[in-house]
N, CA and C atoms as a LAMMPS dump frame, in Angstrom:
ITEM: TIMESTEP
0
ITEM: NUMBER OF ATOMS
330
ITEM: BOX BOUNDS ff ff ff
-5.0000000000000000e+02 5.0000000000000000e+02
-5.0000000000000000e+02 5.0000000000000000e+02
-5.0000000000000000e+02 5.0000000000000000e+02
ITEM: ATOMS id mol type element x y z
1 1 1 N 46.956 -206.757 -388.36
2 1 2 C 47.097 -208.105 -388.872
3 1 3 C 45.91 -208.943 -388.392
4 2 1 N 45.433 -209.784 -389.273
5 2 2 C 44.349 -210.723 -388.97
6 2 3 C 44.795 -212.063 -389.546
7 3 1 N 45.429 -212.879 -388.703
8 3 2 C 46.057 -214.093 -389.209
9 3 3 C 45.08 -215.224 -389.478
10 4 1 N 43.882 -215.131 -388.933
11 4 2 C 42.85 -216.115 -389.245
12 4 3 C 41.507 -215.402 -389.321
13 5 1 N 40.711 -215.777 -390.304
14 5 2 C 39.384 -215.176 -390.487
15 5 3 C 38.367 -216.309 -390.547
16 6 1 N 37.581 -216.436 -389.499
17 6 2 C 36.517 -217.442 -389.489
18 6 3 C 35.325 -216.891 -390.255
19 7 1 N 34.852 -217.626 -391.232
20 7 2 C 33.777 -217.161 -392.1
21 7 3 C 32.555 -216.708 -391.315
22 8 1 N 32.151 -217.477 -390.3
23 8 2 C 30.939 -217.14 -389.549
24 8 3 C 31.13 -215.967 -388.586
25 9 1 N 32.361 -215.493 -388.439
26 9 2 C 32.635 -214.363 -387.548
27 9 3 C 33.165 -213.143 -388.304
28 10 1 N 33.118 -213.215 -389.629
29 10 2 C 33.624 -212.118 -390.455
30 10 3 C 32.46 -211.474 -391.196
31 11 1 N 32.245 -210.19 -390.927
32 11 2 C 31.133 -209.471 -391.544
33 11 3 C 31.475 -209.003 -392.953
34 12 1 N 30.45 -208.953 -393.778
35 12 2 C 30.579 -208.384 -395.119
36 12 3 C 30.278 -206.897 -395.059
37 13 1 N 30.926 -206.149 -395.919
38 13 2 C 30.666 -204.72 -396.081
39 13 3 C 29.902 -204.556 -397.387
40 14 1 N 28.772 -203.868 -397.33
41 14 2 C 27.985 -203.606 -398.53
42 14 3 C 28.648 -202.459 -399.286
43 15 1 N 29.111 -202.74 -400.498
44 15 2 C 29.738 -201.714 -401.329
45 15 3 C 28.653 -200.932 -402.062
46 16 1 N 27.699 -201.65 -402.65
47 16 2 C 26.517 -201.056 -403.272
48 16 3 C 25.453 -202.145 -403.36
49 17 1 N 24.358 -201.887 -404.046
50 17 2 C 23.254 -202.845 -404.07
51 17 3 C 23.6 -204.164 -404.75
52 18 1 N 24.699 -204.203 -405.508
53 18 2 C 25.085 -205.413 -406.239
54 18 3 C 26.384 -206.052 -405.758
55 19 1 N 27.115 -205.369 -404.884
56 19 2 C 28.456 -205.837 -404.513
57 19 3 C 28.652 -205.779 -403.001
58 20 1 N 29.189 -206.869 -402.437
59 20 2 C 29.594 -206.875 -401.031
60 20 3 C 31.008 -207.439 -400.935
61 21 1 N 31.697 -207.064 -399.863
62 21 2 C 33.105 -207.42 -399.713
63 21 3 C 33.35 -207.921 -398.292
64 22 1 N 34.136 -208.988 -398.174
65 22 2 C 34.495 -209.545 -396.874
66 22 3 C 36.02 -209.599 -396.783
67 23 1 N 36.582 -208.912 -395.774
68 23 2 C 38.027 -208.929 -395.56
69 23 3 C 38.38 -210.236 -394.869
70 24 1 N 39.25 -211.007 -395.487
71 24 2 C 39.689 -212.276 -394.919
72 24 3 C 41.015 -212.049 -394.195
73 25 1 N 41.882 -213.022 -394.158
74 25 2 C 43.156 -212.88 -393.46
75 25 3 C 44.048 -211.854 -394.17
76 26 1 N 44.88 -211.169 -393.364
77 26 2 C 45.825 -210.212 -393.938
78 26 3 C 46.961 -209.931 -392.968
79 27 1 N 48.056 -209.461 -393.526
80 27 2 C 49.209 -208.974 -392.78
81 27 3 C 49.717 -207.743 -393.499
82 28 1 N 50.883 -207.252 -393.121
83 28 2 C 51.405 -206.025 -393.729
84 28 3 C 51.663 -206.146 -395.224
85 29 1 N 51.966 -207.357 -395.683
86 29 2 C 52.374 -207.531 -397.074
87 29 3 C 51.34 -208.188 -397.964
88 30 1 N 50.234 -208.665 -397.401
89 30 2 C 49.305 -209.471 -398.185
90 30 3 C 47.902 -209.398 -397.586
91 31 1 N 46.885 -209.404 -398.455
92 31 2 C 45.497 -209.38 -397.983
93 31 3 C 44.626 -210.2 -398.919
94 32 1 N 43.718 -210.988 -398.329
95 32 2 C 42.732 -211.746 -399.098
96 32 3 C 41.357 -211.123 -398.868
97 33 1 N 40.617 -210.92 -399.953
98 33 2 C 39.297 -210.289 -399.888
99 33 3 C 38.332 -211.093 -400.752
100 34 1 N 37.196 -211.475 -400.164
101 34 2 C 36.143 -212.166 -400.905
102 34 3 C 35.125 -211.122 -401.352
103 35 1 N 34.864 -211.068 -402.653
104 35 2 C 33.928 -210.08 -403.19
105 35 3 C 32.781 -210.825 -403.867
106 36 1 N 31.561 -210.545 -403.407
107 36 2 C 30.384 -211.192 -403.984
108 36 3 C 29.649 -210.182 -404.868
109 37 1 N 29.324 -210.611 -406.083
110 37 2 C 28.612 -209.776 -407.046
111 37 3 C 27.271 -210.401 -407.393
112 38 1 N 26.229 -209.598 -407.403
113 38 2 C 24.97 -209.999 -408.022
114 38 3 C 25.101 -209.7 -409.514
115 39 1 N 24.314 -210.386 -410.324
116 39 2 C 24.358 -210.147 -411.767
117 39 3 C 24.145 -208.662 -412.05
118 40 1 N 24.973 -208.108 -412.918
119 40 2 C 24.893 -206.688 -413.249
120 40 3 C 25.778 -205.811 -412.385
121 41 1 N 26.347 -206.377 -411.322
122 41 2 C 27.249 -205.614 -410.463
123 41 3 C 28.486 -205.173 -411.229
124 42 1 N 29.008 -204.012 -410.853
125 42 2 C 30.14 -203.431 -411.577
126 42 3 C 31.256 -203.059 -410.612
127 43 1 N 32.449 -203.438 -410.971
128 43 2 C 33.658 -202.901 -410.365
129 43 3 C 34.212 -201.929 -411.394
130 44 1 N 33.924 -200.649 -411.232
131 44 2 C 34.294 -199.644 -412.24
132 44 3 C 35.795 -199.682 -412.518
133 45 1 N 36.198 -199.387 -413.753
134 45 2 C 37.627 -199.353 -414.064
135 45 3 C 38.368 -198.42 -413.101
136 46 1 N 39.504 -198.897 -412.611
137 46 2 C 40.268 -198.146 -411.624
138 46 3 C 41.718 -198.616 -411.632
139 47 1 N 42.55 -197.89 -410.916
140 47 2 C 43.938 -198.286 -410.682
141 47 3 C 44.219 -198.142 -409.195
142 48 1 N 45.242 -198.821 -408.728
143 48 2 C 45.715 -198.655 -407.355
144 48 3 C 47.171 -199.088 -407.293
145 49 1 N 47.813 -198.777 -406.201
146 49 2 C 49.247 -199.047 -406.069
147 49 3 C 49.552 -200.487 -405.678
148 50 1 N 48.531 -201.297 -405.514
149 50 2 C 48.712 -202.683 -405.09
150 50 3 C 48.738 -203.617 -406.29
151 51 1 N 49.593 -204.634 -406.258
152 51 2 C 49.49 -205.726 -407.219
153 51 3 C 48.294 -206.567 -406.773
154 52 1 N 47.601 -207.188 -407.725
155 52 2 C 46.365 -207.912 -407.407
156 52 3 C 46.245 -209.17 -408.254
157 53 1 N 45.793 -210.243 -407.615
158 53 2 C 45.358 -211.444 -408.324
159 53 3 C 43.882 -211.615 -408.017
160 54 1 N 43.079 -211.841 -409.045
161 54 2 C 41.648 -212.125 -408.881
162 54 3 C 41.404 -213.563 -409.321
163 55 1 N 40.875 -214.372 -408.4
164 55 2 C 40.547 -215.773 -408.677
165 55 3 C 39.027 -215.897 -408.691
166 56 1 N 38.471 -216.414 -409.781
167 56 2 C 37.022 -216.533 -409.908
168 56 3 C 36.575 -217.819 -409.216
169 57 1 N 35.863 -217.66 -408.11
170 57 2 C 35.358 -218.799 -407.34
171 57 3 C 34.097 -219.34 -407.994
172 58 1 N 33.202 -218.429 -408.362
173 58 2 C 31.94 -218.818 -408.995
174 58 3 C 31.433 -217.661 -409.84
175 59 1 N 30.486 -217.948 -410.726
176 59 2 C 29.899 -216.913 -411.568
177 59 3 C 30.665 -216.707 -412.862
178 60 1 N 30.285 -215.638 -413.558
179 60 2 C 30.902 -215.291 -414.842
180 60 3 C 31.071 -213.779 -414.876
181 61 1 N 32.252 -213.319 -415.311
182 61 2 C 32.592 -211.906 -415.277
183 61 3 C 33.254 -211.478 -416.576
184 62 1 N 33.061 -210.203 -416.916
185 62 2 C 33.799 -209.589 -418.013
186 62 3 C 34.753 -208.575 -417.404
187 63 1 N 36.044 -208.879 -417.458
188 63 2 C 37.063 -207.963 -416.972
189 63 3 C 37.562 -207.124 -418.137
190 64 1 N 37.757 -205.843 -417.882
191 64 2 C 38.332 -204.943 -418.868
192 64 3 C 39.699 -204.507 -418.368
193 65 1 N 40.694 -204.674 -419.226
194 65 2 C 42.036 -204.19 -418.931
195 65 3 C 42.397 -203.168 -420.003
196 66 1 N 43.562 -202.602 -419.884
197 66 2 C 44.011 -201.631 -420.887
198 66 3 C 44.041 -202.265 -422.274
199 67 1 N 44.386 -203.551 -422.318
200 67 2 C 44.55 -204.24 -423.594
201 67 3 C 43.226 -204.669 -424.229
202 68 1 N 42.321 -205.265 -423.412
203 68 2 C 41.088 -205.805 -423.991
204 68 3 C 40.138 -206.298 -422.909
205 69 1 N 39.04 -206.93 -423.363
206 69 2 C 38.058 -207.52 -422.454
207 69 3 C 38.314 -209.022 -422.357
208 70 1 N 38.062 -209.579 -421.166
209 70 2 C 38.277 -211.002 -420.907
210 70 3 C 37.029 -211.56 -420.23
211 71 1 N 36.439 -212.612 -420.775
212 71 2 C 35.321 -213.304 -420.131
213 71 3 C 35.922 -214.44 -419.317
214 72 1 N 35.637 -214.456 -418.007
215 72 2 C 36.228 -215.454 -417.117
216 72 3 C 35.157 -216.099 -416.247
217 73 1 N 35.44 -217.326 -415.817
218 73 2 C 34.517 -218.074 -414.976
219 73 3 C 35.27 -218.869 -413.927
220 74 1 N 34.57 -219.77 -413.234
221 74 2 C 35.153 -220.519 -412.117
222 74 3 C 36.494 -221.17 -412.463
223 75 1 N 37.466 -220.948 -411.581
224 75 2 C 38.796 -221.51 -411.753
225 75 3 C 39.753 -220.632 -412.527
226 76 1 N 39.247 -219.587 -413.196
227 76 2 C 40.106 -218.662 -413.938
228 76 3 C 40.706 -217.635 -412.977
229 77 1 N 41.843 -217.076 -413.346
230 77 2 C 42.46 -216.042 -412.517
231 77 3 C 43.129 -214.998 -413.396
232 78 1 N 43.281 -213.807 -412.833
233 78 2 C 43.893 -212.681 -413.539
234 78 3 C 44.9 -212.016 -412.614
235 79 1 N 45.96 -211.462 -413.186
236 79 2 C 46.964 -210.727 -412.43
237 79 3 C 47.017 -209.294 -412.947
238 80 1 N 47.027 -208.34 -412.017
239 80 2 C 47.127 -206.923 -412.358
240 80 3 C 48.335 -206.334 -411.637
241 81 1 N 49.262 -205.787 -412.397
242 81 2 C 50.414 -205.12 -411.798
243 81 3 C 49.967 -203.853 -411.087
244 82 1 N 50.779 -203.382 -410.19
245 82 2 C 50.542 -202.108 -409.528
246 82 3 C 50.337 -201.029 -410.585
247 83 1 N 49.267 -200.259 -410.467
248 83 2 C 48.986 -199.173 -411.4
249 83 3 C 48.26 -199.571 -412.667
250 84 1 N 47.991 -200.869 -412.864
251 84 2 C 47.308 -201.327 -414.082
252 84 3 C 45.807 -201.062 -413.984
253 85 1 N 45.24 -200.489 -415.024
254 85 2 C 43.802 -200.221 -415.059
255 85 3 C 43.037 -201.526 -415.263
256 86 1 N 41.968 -201.712 -414.474
257 86 2 C 41.125 -202.899 -414.595
258 86 3 C 39.751 -202.621 -414.007
259 87 1 N 38.764 -203.365 -414.48
260 87 2 C 37.399 -203.256 -413.985
261 87 3 C 36.654 -204.521 -414.366
262 88 1 N 35.47 -204.712 -413.784
263 88 2 C 34.715 -205.939 -414.057
264 88 3 C 33.222 -205.669 -414.049
265 89 1 N 32.505 -206.466 -414.839
266 89 2 C 31.047 -206.491 -414.838
267 89 3 C 30.646 -207.936 -414.581
268 90 1 N 29.707 -208.133 -413.676
269 90 2 C 29.241 -209.476 -413.355
270 90 3 C 28.159 -209.893 -414.35
271 91 1 N 28.45 -210.942 -415.116
272 91 2 C 27.503 -211.457 -416.104
273 91 3 C 26.58 -212.513 -415.502
274 92 1 N 27.072 -213.215 -414.482
275 92 2 C 26.294 -214.234 -413.772
276 92 3 C 26.737 -214.176 -412.313
277 93 1 N 25.79 -214.078 -411.38
278 93 2 C 26.113 -213.917 -409.963
279 93 3 C 27.263 -214.817 -409.543
280 94 1 N 28.178 -214.246 -408.763
281 94 2 C 29.319 -215.043 -408.348
282 94 3 C 30.222 -214.346 -407.352
283 95 1 N 31.326 -215.026 -407.061
284 95 2 C 32.279 -214.583 -406.05
285 95 3 C 33.691 -214.593 -406.618
286 96 1 N 34.447 -213.561 -406.263
287 96 2 C 35.851 -213.44 -406.647
288 96 3 C 36.685 -213.377 -405.37
289 97 1 N 37.799 -214.086 -405.358
290 97 2 C 38.775 -213.963 -404.285
291 97 3 C 39.891 -213.066 -404.804
292 98 1 N 40.032 -211.884 -404.203
293 98 2 C 41.083 -210.942 -404.586
294 98 3 C 42.219 -211.022 -403.573
295 99 1 N 43.435 -211.091 -404.077
296 99 2 C 44.633 -211.088 -403.245
297 99 3 C 45.425 -209.833 -403.601
298 100 1 N 45.783 -209.055 -402.582
299 100 2 C 46.51 -207.801 -402.789
300 100 3 C 47.85 -207.824 -402.066
301 101 1 N 48.85 -207.203 -402.677
302 101 2 C 50.102 -206.946 -401.991
303 101 3 C 50.569 -205.54 -402.353
304 102 1 N 50.929 -204.703 -401.381
305 102 2 C 50.715 -204.933 -399.958
306 102 3 C 49.225 -204.877 -399.615
307 103 1 N 48.896 -205.039 -398.337
308 103 2 C 47.486 -205.058 -397.938
309 103 3 C 46.811 -203.714 -398.199
310 104 1 N 45.475 -203.744 -398.327
311 104 2 C 44.68 -202.549 -398.637
312 104 3 C 44.22 -201.887 -397.337
313 105 1 N 44.999 -200.965 -396.827
314 105 2 C 44.615 -200.265 -395.601
315 105 3 C 43.328 -199.475 -395.803
316 106 1 N 43.054 -199.029 -397.04
317 106 2 C 41.826 -198.281 -397.312
318 106 3 C 40.589 -199.151 -397.092
319 107 1 N 40.683 -200.459 -397.282
320 107 2 C 39.541 -201.344 -397.046
321 107 3 C 39.227 -201.464 -395.559
322 108 1 N 40.229 -201.323 -394.704
323 108 2 C 40.021 -201.482 -393.269
324 108 3 C 39.265 -200.314 -392.663
325 109 1 N 39.307 -199.168 -393.315
326 109 2 C 38.635 -197.98 -392.781
327 109 3 C 37.197 -197.855 -393.265
328 110 1 N 36.718 -198.825 -394.034
329 110 2 C 35.352 -198.749 -394.572
330 110 3 C 34.405 -199.594 -393.766
């Protein structure tokens, strides 16, 4: 559990040359993750057992779901049920706040 995450004391993890991730506060049932994308960055389509909300803090993204593509920007949010396929392409550099339930233990080991 990490009940408070001070921005200046929380390191980012480099996912690839276009994407970095910062684990914010979390407990057994919930986790907040800040994901920064450079333009052209990709979150490849995937599924996981966690329910997820993605809140667009800044930038512009194209999310792909099973149903269709969605262009989203600052203030927009998306919900993905457990097991729902989703992915994103960054159209304009920006940041997404992802909320997961339960928490992503796989992120802690990276």
